[in-house]
N, C-alpha and C positions, 0 to 999 in steps of 0.2 A: 430858794427862789420859788416864786409862785408858779404853779403848773401851767396856768394860762400864758404867762410870759415865756416860759420854757418852750411851749408848743409854738408860740408865735416866732420865737427866735429860730427854731428848727425849720419852720416853713420858709422864713426869709433866707436862711442858709441854703436850703435846697432850691428855692426859686432863683437865687442868684447863681448857683452852680449850673443850673440849666439855662440861665440867661432868659428867663421868662418874665414878661410883664404881668402885672396883676390881672389885666384883661385876659391874657392868654391862659394864665393859670386857672382863672374862673371858667373860661370857655371849655378848656380841655377836661375839667372836672365836673362840668354841668352844674356849676355854682354861679351865684350872682357876684358881680364885682363888689357890691356894697357888703355882701356877706364876708368876702375875703378881707375887705378893709377892716371890719369889726374884729375878725380873727387876728389880723396882724397887729392890732392895737394891744392885744393881750390883756384886755381889761374885763372881758366877759367870758363866761363858760360857753363852750361850743359843743355841738352835737357830734357824736362819733361818726355819723353819716357825713358830716362836713369834712372830717379828717380823712375818711375813706375816699371822698371825692378828690381831695387834694392829693392823696397818694396815687389815685388813678391818673390824675393830671401829670404827676411827676414820674409815673410808671415805676413805682416802688411799692413794696408790701408794707403793711402796718408794722411788721417786725423790723423792717429796715428803718422806717420812720422813727420808731421808738428806740432804736439800737443805741443811741447816744445818751439815753436817760439812765444814768448809772446811780443817781441818788434818789432817795425817797423824797418826792415832792411835798411841799407844804400845801395843805388844803385849808381854805378859809372855812372857819366854823360859822354856822348861822344861828 
């Protein structure tokens, strides 16, 4: 699976677990709603700072966020 899609799926999973709207997730992480929308599409690369903001919003560490990533992800070659 593509790493961007895997990250998007993880964010959706955690967002649903916390029962957060996209707006609240963005607000709590000091991110834009449109930025969250792009991330959730899983079609583009995201900055680590965006993932850090999402983790802050979800009140979890980066280690916890990536704890379910057990396979080596596919990386698109350019």
